[in-house]
N, C-alpha and C positions, 0 to 999 in steps of 0.2 A: 492374544490369539497367536499361536505359533504356526510353524509349518505343518501341513497336513500329513506329510510323509517324509521320506528321506530326500536329501538334497539331490540325489541322482534321478529323482522323478521329474516328470515334465514340469517346466517352469519352477524347478527347485522345490516342488511339492506344494506350491501355493494355489494350484488350480490348473485346469486345462486351457483356458483362454488367457492370452498374454495380458490384455488390459485388466481382466478380473484378478489375475495373479498379482500384478503390480499393485493394484488398489489394496488388496489384502496384506501384501507385504508392507505397504506404507502404513496401513492401520496398525499393524503389529509393531512397527518401529516407532510411530508417532502416537503412542497411546497417551491418555491423560488429557483429552480435550483439545488436541491440536487438529480439530476438524477442518479448519481453514487450510492448513498446510496440506493435509491429505487430499482434500478436494481440489486444490490448485494443482498439485503435482499430478493427480489422476487425470485431470483434463488436459494438462500440457504434455502428458505422455502419449495421448491418443494419436497425434500427428506422426510420432515416431513409429508407433505400432502399425499404422497404416502404411508408412514407408517400408517398414521391415517386411510386412506381408507381401508387398509387391516384389520384394527381393527373395521371396520364398521362405521367410523366417517367421515362424509362429511360436517358437519356444525360446525362452530367455537363455537357455543353455547354448543356443546357437549364435547368440550375439557376441561379436568380437570387436576389437578396436578398429579393425578395417571397416566393419559395418558402420560404426559410429563416425568414422572419417568420411565415409560416403554420404552419410546423413548430413554431416557438417557442410560438405560441399554443396549438397542439395539446398540447404537453407541459405548458404552464401549466395547462390544463384538468385534465389528469391529476393534477397536483400539488394543485390546488385540491380535487379530488374525493377526495384521499387515496389515489390509486391508484399514486402514484410519489413518491419523495422528491425534495426540491429538489436534493440533492447529485447523485443519479443523473441527473436531468434536465439539470443544468448540465454534467455529464460528457458527456452525449449531444451537447449543443450544441458543446462544446469539440472533440469528435471530428469533428463535421461541419466545423468551421473548419479543423482540421488536414487533413482529407481534401481539402477544396477547395484548400487551399494547395499540397499536394503534387501533386495531379492537374492543376491549372491552371498552377502555376508562379508564381502571384501571390496577393495577398490582397484582391482586389476583391470577392469574394463571401464574406461573413462575417456573424456575428450575435453579439451580446453574450450570454454565458451567463446574465447577470442578467435576461434577458428572461423567465425562468420564476420569478424572485424571488431574493432574496438569502438565502443559507444561513447558519445560525448554527453555527459550529464549536465553540462552548463546550460542553464535556461537562457534562451536568446530572444524569447518573445514574452510580452507582458501577459500575466495571467488573465484569462477571460473574466474571472470573477472580480477584477478591479472595476468593472462596469456593474454597478449595483442593480441596474435595471434587468440584467440577465438573471440575477438571483431572484428578483421579484417575479420573473417569468417561470421560475422552476417550481412546478406544482404537482408532484406525484402523490404525496400525502403529507400531512402536517409533520410527522416525525422525520421523514426524509428531508423535508425543507428545514426543520429545526437543526438537524445535524449539519447540513451545508452552511447554515447561518452561523453555527458555532465554530465551524472550521474557518469561515471567512472573518468573523469579528473577534474570535478568541484564539485562533490558531490551533484548534483542537483536532486530533485524529478522530476518525469515525467512532472507535470504541470509547475514547475519552468523552466524546460528546454524548454518547448513549449512557455512560455510567456516571456522568456528573450529576450531583444532587443540586439542581438549579435553585431550589428554594434556600438551601444553605448558602450556596455561592452568591445569591442575590444579597443576602444579609451581609456577607463578607465584603462584597464589592462596595456596598453603600457605606460600610464602616471604614474600609481601608483603601478603596480604589483599585483593588487587585483581588485575584482569587488564586488559591493554591490548587494544583492539579495532582491528585493522588491515585484516582481510580481509572482502570482501563489503560494504563500507560504501557508502553512497549517495554517488555522485559521486567516489569514490576518496578521500574525506576521511580515511580511516584512515591514509593515507600522507602527509598534509599536515604542516605544521610544528606544528599544534595537536594535541597528543596527547589521546587519549580513554581514560580509565580507568574501570572499573566496579568498585565495591566488591563483595566476595563474602561473602554471609551464609552461615550454616550450611546453609540450604536450597539456596543457590547452589552451595555446595561439593558437596553431594550430587548435584546435576544434573551438575556437571563429572565426578564420579566415574562416574556411570552412562553418560554420553555418551562417556567415555574408553574404556569397554569396548565400546560400540557402534561406535566409530570403528575398532577393530581395528588393522590394520597400515597404515591410510591416515593422511593428515595432516588429514583433515576427514571430513564425513559423506557425501561423494560416493563412491559405490561404483565399483569398477573398470569401465571401459567406459561409465560414465554421463556425461552433460553436465548443467550447471546447469539447462538448459531442461527436460530430462527430470525432474530432481528437482522443479523448480517445479511441473510439471504433476501429479506424483504428490501433492504437498502440497495440491493444490487439486482433486483428482479427486472423483468421486461418493462414494467411501468416506470421504474426509476430511470432505466437506460433511455427510454423514449423521452422522458421529461428532460433529461440532460441534453439530448439532441435538439429538442424543440427550443430549449432556452439558450442554445449555442454555448454550452458549458462542457468541459471535459470530464469532470468528476469531483468528488468531495476533496481530493487532494489539491485541486486547482484553487479551492477556497483557502487552503493553508498557504499556498503561494501568494494569493492575493493579500492575505494578512501580512505576510513577510515583506512584500513590496511596499505596502502602506506604512509599516513600522519603519522600514528603511528610510523612507522619506521623512517621517516624523523625527527620527533620530539624527539624520544627517542634513536635512534641509534640501536634499537633492533626490530626484527620481532614482529608483533602483536601476542598475545597469541593464537589466532585462527590459525595462521600460524605455530608458533613454537611449539604449543601443551601445552605451559605453559607461565606464565608471567616471562620474563627475566629482564625487567627494574625494577628499584627500585620503592617502593610504591609511593613516592612523585613524581618522574618523570612520572610514569604511570598515576597518578591522574591528573597531570597538562596536559598531552597529551590528556587524555579523555575529560577534560574540553574544551580544544581548539577545538577538533574534534566535540564535541557536538554542540558548537556554530557555527562551519562552516557548519554543517549538518542542522542547523535550529531547534535544539532540546533545550528545556529549562532544561532538566534533564540530568545529567552526567551518571546516571545508564542505560540510553538507549543504551549507547555505548557497552554494553555486547553483544548485538545482531549484532554488526558490527565488533568489534575487539576481542571479547572473554572475558573470565573471568579476573578479576583483582586479584584473589586470588593466 
């Protein structure tokens, strides 16, 4: 889908309403199944659109760097007042940058996400999913529960948990004590030359067994006639959000952090820094554990582990 008319038209030819125009510019730019990206940016653009409207701006052609600077200061005030996290504020600014790039066709109008402050990705608190009773209390539906359990006991991302062939994985785990992750991986890394294997504990084996039954005659957890987009929406619908809140859990990613902290303790003999409040393992032992965990989680960089197990300092 391209522009509807010339770039000199309202909203550069993408439509009369700013939100609508940005949404269609995103769809045009991120074609080929990137529905999640389009949906996320479209939602995160709405706060800026509302801010711009209050400033008398309803056309993307009127947006300037000064307007973005004002928006950045507005968000920074919300962060300072404790009404918004730095992470979310930075995400909002990143989305505005993406929106301006796709609707204008250039990068002349942009703002640094750090305008609202620099965020700290270091995990300082133990993952809520370390408490197994919390997961037992998570009951939106069987598939959402199975995805959370796969995140907690196998370290899988949501998409990986949905696309895993549990029946095949169960046989592999029984034979080798580990499973290879190839489907649903970030950036298609599962099919790269670097193989990713995840060790399977007793609890992990039980998850594989339960999900094998749930899978039925399919080769993953996607039901007949469903798309990944539909599954993803169901995993994050109001029922799932309510279930997370009632179980005192933050989300599926918290399950991955729980897996990482548990593996850290298994590999080093010490609680993860996020749990203990500081690093207790020696530097070499700590680094070796982080390297192992990073590989099991499907990350190429060891430094990403700070958001799962805490600081290495």
